[in-house]
DOKOL-442358 format. One record per residue (C-alpha): x, y, z. Coordinates in nm, 3 decimals. Layout:
<atoms>
<<X, Y, Z>>;
...
</atoms>
This chain:
<atoms>
<<0.000, 0.000, 0.000>>;
<<0.274, 0.243, 0.093>>;
<<0.455, 0.177, -0.236>>;
<<0.132, 0.228, -0.432>>;
<<0.059, 0.552, -0.247>>;
<<0.409, 0.683, -0.312>>;
<<0.385, 0.585, -0.677>>;
<<0.049, 0.761, -0.707>>;
<<0.191, 1.078, -0.549>>;
<<0.484, 1.063, -0.786>>;
<<0.254, 1.029, -1.087>>;
<<0.046, 1.328, -0.977>>;
<<0.363, 1.530, -0.924>>;
<<0.506, 1.422, -1.259>>;
<<0.180, 1.514, -1.434>>;
<<0.181, 1.858, -1.275>>;
<<0.543, 1.917, -1.374>>;
<<0.496, 1.783, -1.726>>;
<<0.198, 2.010, -1.787>>;
<<0.400, 2.315, -1.680>>;
<<0.123, 2.448, -1.462>>;
<<0.173, 2.811, -1.368>>;
<<0.221, 2.919, -1.006>>;
<<-0.035, 3.193, -1.056>>;
<<-0.249, 3.350, -1.328>>;
<<-0.368, 3.709, -1.328>>;
<<-0.665, 3.774, -1.557>>;
<<-0.665, 4.139, -1.664>>;
<<-0.925, 4.353, -1.840>>;
<<-0.773, 4.323, -2.187>>;
<<-0.486, 4.185, -2.391>>;
<<-0.150, 4.264, -2.238>>;
<<0.036, 4.534, -2.428>>;
<<0.344, 4.512, -2.203>>;
<<0.471, 4.403, -1.863>>;
<<0.792, 4.460, -1.670>>;
<<0.939, 4.368, -1.334>>;
<<1.064, 4.620, -1.078>>;
<<1.326, 4.622, -0.805>>;
<<1.052, 4.579, -0.542>>;
<<0.925, 4.245, -0.671>>;
<<0.618, 4.419, -0.816>>;
<<0.520, 4.352, -1.177>>;
<<0.372, 4.635, -1.383>>;
<<0.136, 4.527, -1.661>>;
<<-0.057, 4.734, -1.911>>;
<<-0.364, 4.655, -2.119>>;
<<-0.558, 4.874, -2.360>>;
<<-0.767, 4.991, -2.065>>;
<<-0.560, 4.990, -1.747>>;
<<-0.225, 4.988, -1.575>>;
<<-0.186, 4.717, -1.310>>;
<<0.062, 4.658, -1.030>>;
<<0.080, 4.291, -0.930>>;
<<0.260, 4.117, -0.646>>;
<<0.533, 3.921, -0.824>>;
<<0.515, 3.629, -0.578>>;
<<0.139, 3.579, -0.564>>;
<<-0.011, 3.762, -0.863>>;
<<-0.233, 3.960, -0.626>>;
<<-0.356, 4.291, -0.776>>;
<<-0.208, 4.571, -0.567>>;
<<-0.366, 4.853, -0.760>>;
<<-0.520, 4.940, -1.095>>;
<<-0.535, 5.277, -1.270>>;
<<-0.775, 5.356, -1.550>>;
<<-0.542, 5.463, -1.832>>;
<<-0.602, 5.381, -2.197>>;
<<-0.353, 5.349, -2.480>>;
<<-0.041, 5.274, -2.276>>;
<<0.250, 5.085, -2.429>>;
<<0.595, 4.975, -2.315>>;
<<0.749, 5.322, -2.353>>;
<<0.476, 5.480, -2.139>>;
<<0.617, 5.349, -1.808>>;
<<0.957, 5.457, -1.677>>;
<<1.085, 5.364, -1.329>>;
<<1.287, 5.628, -1.148>>;
<<1.590, 5.436, -1.016>>;
<<1.665, 5.430, -0.643>>;
<<1.318, 5.563, -0.561>>;
<<0.966, 5.424, -0.513>>;
<<0.831, 5.623, -0.810>>;
<<0.746, 5.549, -1.172>>;
<<0.670, 5.801, -1.447>>;
<<0.358, 5.736, -1.653>>;
<<0.331, 5.914, -1.991>>;
<<-0.030, 5.979, -2.090>>;
<<-0.154, 6.086, -2.432>>;
<<-0.527, 6.157, -2.441>>;
<<-0.597, 6.328, -2.772>>;
<<-0.500, 6.694, -2.742>>;
<<-0.395, 6.645, -2.381>>;
<<-0.056, 6.501, -2.295>>;
<<0.101, 6.481, -1.952>>;
<<0.339, 6.286, -1.733>>;
<<0.252, 6.165, -1.383>>;
<<0.480, 6.053, -1.101>>;
<<0.308, 5.751, -0.943>>;
<<0.388, 5.575, -0.617>>;
<<0.473, 5.218, -0.716>>;
<<0.354, 5.081, -0.380>>;
<<0.012, 5.248, -0.359>>;
<<-0.077, 5.369, -0.710>>;
<<-0.130, 5.727, -0.590>>;
<<-0.029, 6.010, -0.823>>;
<<0.217, 6.235, -0.636>>;
<<0.247, 6.500, -0.906>>;
<<0.166, 6.558, -1.271>>;
<<0.310, 6.791, -1.533>>;
<<0.133, 6.917, -1.846>>;
<<0.463, 7.060, -1.973>>;
<<0.607, 6.716, -2.049>>;
<<0.486, 6.598, -2.390>>;
<<0.556, 6.253, -2.530>>;
<<0.704, 5.938, -2.380>>;
<<0.988, 5.937, -2.127>>;
<<1.267, 5.751, -2.306>>;
<<1.557, 5.790, -2.063>>;
<<1.629, 5.967, -1.739>>;
<<1.881, 6.049, -1.470>>;
<<1.805, 6.137, -1.110>>;
<<1.985, 6.289, -0.814>>;
<<1.743, 6.257, -0.519>>;
<<1.961, 6.437, -0.266>>;
<<1.965, 6.744, -0.491>>;
<<1.595, 6.702, -0.579>>;
<<1.683, 6.676, -0.949>>;
<<1.521, 6.469, -1.222>>;
<<1.631, 6.481, -1.586>>;
<<1.379, 6.326, -1.826>>;
<<1.427, 6.292, -2.201>>;
<<1.100, 6.281, -2.394>>;
<<1.008, 6.215, -2.755>>;
<<0.669, 6.272, -2.920>>;
<<0.504, 6.046, -3.177>>;
<<0.777, 5.783, -3.161>>;
<<0.613, 5.493, -3.344>>;
<<0.704, 5.321, -3.667>>;
<<0.770, 4.992, -3.842>>;
<<1.077, 4.772, -3.810>>;
<<1.317, 4.841, -4.096>>;
<<1.197, 5.198, -4.146>>;
<<1.416, 5.488, -4.042>>;
<<1.258, 5.700, -3.770>>;
<<1.411, 6.028, -3.656>>;
<<1.284, 6.258, -3.385>>;
<<1.412, 6.552, -3.183>>;
<<1.441, 6.464, -2.811>>;
<<1.351, 6.725, -2.550>>;
<<1.547, 6.736, -2.223>>;
<<1.346, 6.844, -1.918>>;
<<1.505, 6.915, -1.581>>;
<<1.255, 6.900, -1.294>>;
<<1.234, 6.902, -0.920>>;
<<1.191, 6.537, -0.832>>;
<<0.972, 6.601, -0.528>>;
<<0.698, 6.806, -0.698>>;
<<0.758, 6.794, -1.077>>;
<<0.812, 7.167, -1.121>>;
<<1.022, 7.237, -1.429>>;
<<1.359, 7.409, -1.385>>;
<<1.455, 7.427, -1.754>>;
<<1.424, 7.241, -2.082>>;
<<1.625, 7.206, -2.402>>;
<<1.527, 7.071, -2.741>>;
<<1.801, 6.919, -2.951>>;
<<1.902, 7.113, -3.262>>;
<<1.837, 6.823, -3.497>>;
<<1.660, 6.491, -3.521>>;
<<1.834, 6.172, -3.409>>;
<<1.778, 5.818, -3.528>>;
<<1.570, 5.597, -3.299>>;
<<1.548, 5.217, -3.275>>;
<<1.252, 4.976, -3.242>>;
<<1.154, 4.868, -2.891>>;
<<1.164, 4.504, -3.005>>;
<<1.230, 4.299, -3.314>>;
<<1.021, 4.036, -3.487>>;
<<0.795, 3.971, -3.782>>;
<<0.447, 4.103, -3.855>>;
<<0.451, 4.338, -3.558>>;
<<0.304, 4.634, -3.745>>;
<<0.360, 4.977, -3.594>>;
<<0.549, 4.962, -3.264>>;
<<0.708, 5.213, -3.024>>;
<<1.059, 5.333, -3.103>>;
<<1.313, 5.420, -2.834>>;
<<1.641, 5.594, -2.754>>;
<<1.795, 5.269, -2.631>>;
<<2.066, 5.313, -2.898>>;
<<2.211, 5.603, -2.695>>;
<<2.364, 5.625, -2.349>>;
<<2.130, 5.772, -2.087>>;
<<2.199, 6.116, -1.936>>;
<<2.441, 6.147, -1.646>>;
<<2.431, 6.394, -1.355>>;
<<2.779, 6.458, -1.217>>;
<<2.935, 6.753, -1.033>>;
<<2.626, 6.969, -1.082>>;
<<2.630, 6.914, -1.458>>;
<<2.410, 6.710, -1.689>>;
<<2.574, 6.517, -1.972>>;
<<2.370, 6.398, -2.273>>;
<<2.489, 6.180, -2.561>>;
<<2.245, 6.205, -2.852>>;
<<2.437, 6.429, -3.095>>;
<<2.780, 6.360, -2.953>>;
<<2.857, 6.486, -2.603>>;
<<2.704, 6.798, -2.452>>;
<<2.689, 6.914, -2.091>>;
<<2.461, 7.165, -1.919>>;
<<2.460, 7.334, -1.583>>;
<<2.202, 7.137, -1.387>>;
<<2.043, 7.444, -1.226>>;
<<2.013, 7.685, -1.519>>;
<<2.066, 7.481, -1.836>>;
<<2.366, 7.682, -1.953>>;
<<2.547, 7.482, -2.219>>;
<<2.916, 7.413, -2.190>>;
<<3.151, 7.280, -2.457>>;
<<2.997, 7.052, -2.716>>;
<<3.153, 6.793, -2.941>>;
<<2.913, 6.691, -3.214>>;
<<2.953, 6.363, -3.402>>;
<<2.748, 6.073, -3.535>>;
<<2.685, 5.850, -3.235>>;
<<2.545, 5.539, -3.405>>;
<<2.836, 5.442, -3.629>>;
<<2.722, 5.263, -3.949>>;
<<2.368, 5.227, -3.819>>;
<<2.478, 5.027, -3.515>>;
<<2.360, 5.084, -3.158>>;
<<2.589, 5.182, -2.869>>;
<<2.915, 5.175, -3.064>>;
<<3.067, 5.440, -2.837>>;
<<3.155, 5.350, -2.479>>;
<<2.962, 5.473, -2.180>>;
<<3.140, 5.746, -1.988>>;
<<3.377, 5.657, -1.705>>;
<<3.538, 5.886, -1.452>>;
<<3.786, 5.908, -1.170>>;
<<3.857, 6.172, -0.906>>;
<<3.984, 6.429, -1.162>>;
<<3.839, 6.353, -1.505>>;
<<3.530, 6.234, -1.682>>;
<<3.622, 6.040, -1.996>>;
<<3.415, 6.039, -2.315>>;
<<3.467, 5.874, -2.653>>;
<<3.375, 5.958, -3.011>>;
<<3.527, 6.014, -3.356>>;
<<3.796, 5.759, -3.284>>;
<<3.930, 5.940, -2.980>>;
<<3.894, 5.960, -2.604>>;
<<3.870, 6.294, -2.425>>;
<<3.949, 6.376, -2.062>>;
<<3.727, 6.655, -1.926>>;
<<3.836, 6.817, -1.600>>;
<<3.555, 6.773, -1.347>>;
<<3.627, 7.108, -1.180>>;
<<3.683, 7.336, -1.480>>;
<<3.479, 7.137, -1.736>>;
<<3.762, 7.191, -1.985>>;
<<3.915, 6.926, -2.209>>;
<<4.269, 6.862, -2.081>>;
<<4.380, 6.597, -2.330>>;
<<4.270, 6.382, -2.620>>;
<<4.388, 6.036, -2.724>>;
<<4.337, 6.012, -3.100>>;
<<4.321, 5.754, -3.379>>;
<<4.191, 5.475, -3.157>>;
<<3.897, 5.362, -3.370>>;
<<3.550, 5.286, -3.233>>;
<<3.597, 5.297, -2.855>>;
<<3.327, 5.051, -2.751>>;
<<3.428, 4.992, -2.388>>;
<<3.640, 5.183, -2.135>>;
<<3.760, 5.108, -1.782>>;
<<3.990, 5.303, -1.551>>;
<<4.219, 5.108, -1.318>>;
<<4.458, 5.325, -1.117>>;
<<4.623, 5.574, -1.353>>;
<<4.553, 5.375, -1.667>>;
<<4.247, 5.371, -1.892>>;
<<4.186, 5.055, -2.093>>;
<<3.986, 5.088, -2.414>>;
<<3.836, 4.812, -2.624>>;
<<3.808, 4.912, -2.988>>;
<<3.565, 4.746, -3.225>>;
<<3.334, 4.462, -3.140>>;
<<2.990, 4.318, -3.203>>;
<<2.692, 4.552, -3.210>>;
<<2.317, 4.547, -3.272>>;
<<2.195, 4.676, -3.606>>;
<<1.927, 4.939, -3.546>>;
<<1.734, 4.845, -3.860>>;
<<1.665, 4.479, -3.789>>;
<<1.823, 4.379, -3.455>>;
<<2.085, 4.152, -3.610>>;
<<2.441, 4.141, -3.477>>;
<<2.717, 4.294, -3.688>>;
<<3.092, 4.320, -3.635>>;
<<3.278, 4.648, -3.667>>;
<<3.656, 4.687, -3.644>>;
<<3.933, 4.758, -3.605>>;
<<3.961, 4.513, -3.316>>;
<<4.196, 4.555, -3.022>>;
<<4.271, 4.689, -2.676>>;
<<4.464, 5.007, -2.590>>;
<<4.606, 5.145, -2.265>>;
<<4.614, 5.521, -2.205>>;
<<4.793, 5.718, -1.934>>;
<<4.515, 5.914, -1.760>>;
<<4.758, 6.190, -1.658>>;
<<4.837, 6.306, -2.011>>;
<<4.648, 6.093, -2.265>>;
<<4.960, 5.920, -2.395>>;
<<4.897, 5.579, -2.549>>;
<<5.105, 5.331, -2.350>>;
<<5.040, 5.029, -2.574>>;
<<4.802, 4.880, -2.826>>;
<<4.712, 4.518, -2.879>>;
<<4.584, 4.441, -3.229>>;
<<4.598, 4.062, -3.230>>;
<<4.222, 4.007, -3.222>>;
<<4.182, 4.014, -3.598>>;
<<3.878, 3.786, -3.608>>;
<<3.633, 3.994, -3.408>>;
<<3.635, 4.068, -3.036>>;
<<3.412, 4.028, -2.731>>;
<<3.400, 4.249, -2.425>>;
<<3.708, 4.249, -2.201>>;
<<3.739, 4.145, -1.836>>;
<<4.019, 4.150, -1.582>>;
<<4.133, 3.822, -1.432>>;
<<4.337, 4.037, -1.190>>;
<<4.480, 4.389, -1.194>>;
<<4.753, 4.286, -1.438>>;
<<4.564, 4.049, -1.667>>;
<<4.307, 4.127, -1.937>>;
<<4.102, 3.860, -2.110>>;
<<3.930, 3.892, -2.446>>;
<<3.793, 3.641, -2.693>>;
<<3.755, 3.651, -3.070>>;
<<3.587, 3.405, -3.302>>;
<<3.843, 3.133, -3.237>>;
<<4.063, 3.209, -2.937>>;
<<4.061, 3.312, -2.574>>;
<<4.345, 3.562, -2.538>>;
<<4.532, 3.667, -2.226>>;
<<4.702, 4.011, -2.229>>;
<<4.950, 4.159, -1.981>>;
<<4.782, 4.483, -1.872>>;
<<5.122, 4.640, -1.799>>;
<<5.269, 4.619, -2.149>>;
<<4.999, 4.486, -2.384>>;
<<5.186, 4.168, -2.467>>;
<<4.994, 3.849, -2.533>>;
<<5.083, 3.596, -2.263>>;
<<4.847, 3.317, -2.361>>;
<<4.612, 3.205, -2.635>>;
<<4.417, 2.896, -2.729>>;
<<4.105, 2.790, -2.915>>;
<<3.783, 2.812, -2.717>>;
<<3.572, 2.637, -2.983>>;
<<3.257, 2.829, -2.881>>;
<<3.041, 2.895, -3.185>>;
<<2.989, 3.268, -3.243>>;
<<3.141, 3.370, -2.909>>;
<<2.994, 3.698, -2.786>>;
<<3.114, 3.744, -2.429>>;
<<3.371, 3.652, -2.169>>;
<<3.324, 3.679, -1.792>>;
<<3.502, 3.567, -1.476>>;
<<3.315, 3.337, -1.238>>;
<<3.356, 3.297, -0.862>>;
<<3.637, 3.043, -0.910>>;
<<3.840, 3.291, -1.113>>;
<<3.785, 3.092, -1.431>>;
<<3.708, 3.254, -1.764>>;
<<3.367, 3.170, -1.910>>;
<<3.329, 3.222, -2.285>>;
<<2.984, 3.200, -2.433>>;
<<2.734, 3.272, -2.706>>;
<<2.362, 3.221, -2.757>>;
<<2.363, 2.845, -2.708>>;
<<2.696, 2.750, -2.551>>;
<<2.929, 2.839, -2.266>>;
<<3.264, 2.693, -2.162>>;
<<3.497, 2.761, -1.869>>;
<<3.878, 2.784, -1.878>>;
<<4.139, 2.808, -1.604>>;
<<4.346, 3.126, -1.631>>;
<<4.482, 3.179, -1.279>>;
<<4.854, 3.114, -1.351>>;
<<5.098, 3.298, -1.573>>;
<<5.011, 3.053, -1.850>>;
<<4.685, 2.889, -1.937>>;
<<4.676, 2.551, -1.768>>;
<<4.569, 2.215, -1.896>>;
<<4.305, 2.096, -1.647>>;
<<4.358, 1.767, -1.475>>;
<<4.120, 1.481, -1.544>>;
<<3.935, 1.534, -1.217>>;
<<3.856, 1.894, -1.317>>;
<<3.649, 1.795, -1.620>>;
<<3.275, 1.817, -1.563>>;
<<3.169, 1.631, -1.878>>;
<<3.220, 1.266, -1.965>>;
<<3.226, 1.356, -2.335>>;
<<3.586, 1.474, -2.325>>;
<<3.884, 1.244, -2.381>>;
<<4.160, 1.361, -2.149>>;
<<4.384, 1.055, -2.149>>;
<<4.653, 1.239, -2.342>>;
<<4.635, 1.562, -2.143>>;
<<4.972, 1.687, -2.017>>;
<<5.088, 1.987, -1.820>>;
<<5.200, 2.198, -2.115>>;
<<5.284, 2.567, -2.140>>;
<<5.121, 2.577, -2.483>>;
<<4.826, 2.384, -2.618>>;
<<4.831, 2.091, -2.858>>;
<<4.502, 1.930, -2.768>>;
<<4.167, 1.948, -2.940>>;
<<3.984, 2.276, -2.858>>;
<<3.706, 2.101, -2.665>>;
<<3.962, 1.941, -2.433>>;
<<4.084, 2.281, -2.317>>;
<<3.770, 2.352, -2.119>>;
<<3.717, 2.282, -1.752>>;
<<3.357, 2.229, -1.854>>;
<<3.148, 2.294, -2.160>>;
<<2.770, 2.314, -2.195>>;
<<2.571, 2.344, -2.516>>;
<<2.194, 2.373, -2.548>>;
<<2.071, 2.438, -2.901>>;
<<1.751, 2.633, -2.954>>;
<<1.456, 2.420, -3.072>>;
<<1.429, 2.381, -3.446>>;
<<1.050, 2.381, -3.449>>;
<<0.832, 2.687, -3.485>>;
<<0.903, 3.021, -3.651>>;
<<1.280, 3.043, -3.651>>;
<<1.307, 3.418, -3.590>>;
<<1.074, 3.393, -3.291>>;
<<1.269, 3.097, -3.152>>;
<<1.598, 3.283, -3.204>>;
<<1.460, 3.589, -3.025>>;
<<1.343, 3.382, -2.729>>;
<<1.681, 3.205, -2.713>>;
<<1.865, 3.539, -2.712>>;
<<1.644, 3.677, -2.436>>;
<<1.701, 3.363, -2.229>>;
<<2.080, 3.399, -2.248>>;
<<2.057, 3.775, -2.191>>;
<<1.875, 3.731, -1.858>>;
<<2.210, 3.669, -1.689>>;
<<2.336, 4.015, -1.779>>;
<<2.032, 4.173, -1.620>>;
<<2.154, 4.037, -1.287>>;
<<2.524, 3.966, -1.353>>;
<<2.640, 4.308, -1.242>>;
<<2.982, 4.316, -1.086>>;
<<3.014, 3.939, -1.099>>;
<<3.116, 3.959, -1.465>>;
<<3.473, 4.040, -1.362>>;
<<3.682, 3.928, -1.069>>;
<<3.827, 4.278, -1.070>>;
<<3.556, 4.514, -0.955>>;
<<3.641, 4.818, -1.167>>;
<<3.469, 5.042, -0.915>>;
<<3.598, 4.869, -0.604>>;
<<3.600, 5.114, -0.318>>;
<<3.442, 5.388, -0.531>>;
<<3.097, 5.398, -0.374>>;
<<3.027, 5.739, -0.528>>;
<<3.086, 5.602, -0.877>>;
<<2.858, 5.307, -0.807>>;
<<2.572, 5.521, -0.687>>;
<<2.601, 5.772, -0.973>>;
<<2.602, 5.501, -1.237>>;
<<2.296, 5.350, -1.072>>;
<<2.098, 5.676, -1.090>>;
<<2.028, 5.647, -1.463>>;
<<1.765, 5.459, -1.659>>;
<<1.751, 5.335, -2.015>>;
<<1.531, 5.078, -2.185>>;
<<1.833, 4.849, -2.183>>;
<<1.717, 4.758, -1.831>>;
<<1.391, 4.601, -1.949>>;
<<1.445, 4.546, -2.323>>;
<<1.772, 4.362, -2.269>>;
<<1.670, 4.078, -2.501>>;
<<1.691, 4.309, -2.806>>;
<<2.068, 4.362, -2.781>>;
<<2.369, 4.154, -2.868>>;
<<2.538, 3.976, -2.578>>;
<<2.868, 4.163, -2.623>>;
<<2.695, 4.494, -2.555>>;
<<2.510, 4.352, -2.255>>;
<<2.829, 4.202, -2.112>>;
<<3.020, 4.529, -2.138>>;
<<2.732, 4.717, -1.972>>;
<<2.646, 4.469, -1.699>>;
<<2.920, 4.596, -1.468>>;
<<2.720, 4.921, -1.453>>;
<<2.400, 4.745, -1.340>>;
<<2.482, 4.796, -0.976>>;
<<2.183, 4.847, -0.745>>;
<<2.266, 5.021, -0.419>>;
<<2.115, 4.968, -0.074>>;
<<2.014, 5.333, -0.070>>;
<<1.664, 5.440, -0.168>>;
<<1.463, 5.763, -0.156>>;
<<1.091, 5.722, -0.083>>;
<<0.823, 5.980, -0.164>>;
<<0.496, 5.785, -0.155>>;
<<0.312, 5.590, 0.111>>;
<<0.636, 5.442, 0.247>>;
<<0.750, 5.790, 0.353>>;
<<0.424, 5.847, 0.543>>;
<<0.396, 5.511, 0.721>>;
<<0.501, 5.508, 1.088>>;
<<0.736, 5.238, 1.217>>;
<<0.834, 5.134, 0.863>>;
<<1.159, 5.305, 0.778>>;
<<1.372, 5.132, 1.041>>;
<<1.240, 4.780, 0.986>>;
<<1.474, 4.676, 0.703>>;
<<1.829, 4.624, 0.824>>;
<<2.093, 4.716, 0.569>>;
<<1.865, 4.936, 0.356>>;
<<1.917, 5.311, 0.387>>;
<<1.584, 5.486, 0.336>>;
<<1.572, 5.862, 0.274>>;
<<1.251, 6.065, 0.307>>;
<<1.150, 6.393, 0.134>>;
<<1.219, 6.594, 0.449>>;
<<1.577, 6.469, 0.454>>;
<<1.616, 6.553, 0.086>>;
<<1.481, 6.907, 0.118>>;
<<1.712, 6.986, 0.409>>;
<<2.012, 6.924, 0.181>>;
<<1.896, 7.135, -0.114>>;
<<2.112, 7.446, -0.144>>;
<<1.872, 7.651, -0.354>>;
<<1.504, 7.613, -0.428>>;
<<1.230, 7.484, -0.202>>;
<<1.011, 7.198, -0.312>>;
<<0.640, 7.248, -0.269>>;
<<0.437, 7.016, -0.049>>;
<<0.264, 6.752, -0.258>>;
<<-0.081, 6.613, -0.186>>;
<<-0.122, 6.267, -0.342>>;
<<-0.407, 6.229, -0.590>>;
<<-0.621, 5.917, -0.622>>;
<<-0.771, 6.019, -0.956>>;
<<-0.803, 5.722, -1.197>>;
<<-0.711, 5.481, -0.915>>;
<<-0.979, 5.214, -0.952>>;
<<-0.851, 4.947, -0.714>>;
<<-0.608, 4.962, -0.423>>;
<<-0.516, 4.664, -0.211>>;
<<-0.344, 4.890, 0.044>>;
<<-0.678, 5.058, 0.119>>;
<<-0.842, 4.728, 0.206>>;
<<-0.609, 4.612, 0.483>>;
<<-0.562, 4.726, 0.841>>;
<<-0.264, 4.948, 0.941>>;
<<-0.062, 4.665, 1.097>>;
<<-0.086, 4.445, 0.790>>;
<<-0.019, 4.749, 0.572>>;
<<0.315, 4.803, 0.746>>;
<<0.399, 4.434, 0.707>>;
<<0.314, 4.443, 0.335>>;
<<0.519, 4.756, 0.266>>;
<<0.807, 4.613, 0.469>>;
<<0.800, 4.303, 0.251>>;
<<0.839, 4.509, -0.068>>;
<<1.126, 4.707, 0.082>>;
<<1.289, 4.379, 0.187>>;
<<1.259, 4.253, -0.171>>;
<<1.426, 4.576, -0.284>>;
<<1.718, 4.501, -0.051>>;
<<1.737, 4.141, -0.175>>;
<<1.747, 4.268, -0.531>>;
<<2.038, 4.498, -0.443>>;
<<2.227, 4.202, -0.298>>;
<<2.152, 3.977, -0.594>>;
<<2.421, 3.854, -0.833>>;
<<2.355, 3.646, -1.140>>;
<<2.461, 3.282, -1.119>>;
<<2.272, 3.125, -1.407>>;
<<2.284, 3.148, -1.785>>;
<<1.950, 3.039, -1.930>>;
<<1.904, 2.856, -2.259>>;
<<1.579, 2.798, -2.446>>;
<<1.602, 2.443, -2.572>>;
<<1.444, 2.098, -2.596>>;
<<1.435, 1.968, -2.239>>;
<<1.568, 1.620, -2.162>>;
<<1.363, 1.329, -2.037>>;
<<1.136, 1.297, -1.848>>;
<<1.010, 1.635, -1.974>>;
<<1.049, 1.587, -2.354>>;
<<0.930, 1.938, -2.435>>;
<<1.064, 2.287, -2.490>>;
<<1.164, 2.502, -2.196>>;
<<1.452, 2.681, -2.025>>;
<<1.760, 2.529, -1.868>>;
<<1.962, 2.739, -1.624>>;
<<2.333, 2.656, -1.627>>;
<<2.533, 2.752, -1.318>>;
<<2.821, 2.962, -1.456>>;
<<3.045, 2.861, -1.163>>;
<<3.007, 2.483, -1.199>>;
<<2.875, 2.424, -1.549>>;
<<2.588, 2.216, -1.413>>;
<<2.235, 2.219, -1.553>>;
<<2.095, 2.345, -1.226>>;
<<1.753, 2.491, -1.311>>;
<<1.454, 2.417, -1.531>>;
<<1.154, 2.624, -1.639>>;
<<0.879, 2.417, -1.794>>;
<<0.728, 2.659, -2.042>>;
<<0.705, 2.547, -2.403>>;
<<0.591, 2.871, -2.570>>;
<<0.693, 3.175, -2.364>>;
<<0.598, 3.519, -2.478>>;
<<0.895, 3.676, -2.660>>;
<<0.915, 3.941, -2.383>>;
<<0.925, 3.695, -2.094>>;
<<1.139, 3.784, -1.795>>;
<<1.239, 3.638, -1.460>>;
<<1.257, 3.756, -1.103>>;
<<1.556, 3.584, -0.948>>;
<<1.462, 3.693, -0.596>>;
<<1.129, 3.507, -0.612>>;
<<1.242, 3.230, -0.849>>;
<<0.966, 3.290, -1.103>>;
<<0.939, 3.346, -1.477>>;
<<0.665, 3.574, -1.614>>;
<<0.499, 3.533, -1.953>>;
<<0.188, 3.678, -2.116>>;
<<-0.090, 3.484, -2.285>>;
<<-0.365, 3.707, -2.421>>;
<<-0.521, 3.888, -2.125>>;
<<-0.340, 3.666, -1.870>>;
<<-0.007, 3.724, -1.704>>;
<<0.135, 3.394, -1.581>>;
<<0.414, 3.305, -1.340>>;
<<0.609, 2.978, -1.370>>;
<<0.841, 2.818, -1.117>>;
<<1.215, 2.820, -1.177>>;
<<1.284, 2.467, -1.052>>;
<<1.614, 2.379, -0.886>>;
<<1.749, 2.044, -0.993>>;
</atoms>
């Protein structure tokens, strides 16, 4: 009897797993136009009729606002705060509202902001918000769409405008997603770096590099150049800075702008496309060339010349150049302060950061390699859309792994010897190697897009774990400034090539510091409940503002149709809000450990789904049983769930640990 009962339980469990039953389903009032996760574990979802906030763990509706015609560019989270911006276009009326993510209340609205908020930067302690808006930004994939962005500088606390600037000319925009038969879709500014607030100045990067005084909008020096080289997105590196300079790239050169005088002190010329920059000590390292996303159709294209250069940050003198990556190039990472790793189509290459000399090279045998990262063991992981492999790089020479280090039984290591150079087959070089091909069934372009998004999920959470050398180690100011910017790259990460995502993931650092303006700032006994999370209230912000006084804001409940917070007693309300703040802290502490692949699952599943490979061990450690995910699916690693839309339903599926 006991055996029969156990067998019956197993069969029920197997049936449930095999059918990929969702953890929860949320039925909304229309077909989902978009959905996105937030740092608080709350999922925002929009239909043709409403905007919803759902509890990511349970699917419970937290609030609903009656807004029609929203799409994915209508919602913009303000980083390191509890606010989102909602762009509303109602015929002749257009406005932007700042909405409390936790309660759905509107804290302020501005009729001066027209269009959709495409990118923004925020400095809560100075009560500054920079929002870049574009009007009528819709078109068809493959068609060129140009618009003139408008830069608005506002007081964060009440939305009052300080100044605005419209760009002198139109700039090329890119589709919000790629696919077939999509019709007219929103276009974005994801092909440009988001604004940056630093030293009381605002830097924008749409027509080159321009900076403005944050308080009055006075323009400083401008260098104008074509940002999207050859129709490719994000070909120029994001800015980096140290105590003295801010460094920008463009026109084949790097410029050092003095942070005190705002004057250019030196230029390093004739570098080529500077796709990635990092400052370590008194040296700037620049990757030139790489793989980029084509704005027209979302395909990946290579652009040279390929190499790495080192520049003296004191005077701009080029210390050395490495040009040996003549077959393409991935991002670069540091194995330690003196060792740079890159990969091209064929080889993993080890460069001495002190002199630029190649100190190791061997075939990685990863098809269409697009990234390299360093895992917790200090091993290099080279990967592409359907394969990753790990290599030991800790010594002065690449090492042949011993037989006990191999994680796969497919590799013949009987002839492996401790050699300074390699003479083995490429697959034998790896400590471990994992390959999961995308399913061949279905519409290929859709399958390819889902497979890319699956692999790209890691770089949404990878953050500083992509390199053993934390480029910003000890520089907490740099971390927080880089975090106070938002671009669609945060939510539309599956539309970009993996090289771009890998080079940007080091910037995806979420701090344990948050400014609250909504219900969390008005709830007694809440702000001290979350250990390790620094919570700043509007009163603390206003006391630090040198000039200008923010007006008191009275929250509006207009268009708020449902509110879960209103239906619970004060004690449970505090507990609920505390839970969301705790999730925010957990998100800040999160580091990516899994690379996901969309593939045909092994037995006993025998269906399509996702496999999560642990990048530290090479083990197939996770499974998601979802055969046909929506192309915009995403995961929440803190709750262990995957979200996917199906008509008017948003569904959550378990990420199962093996």
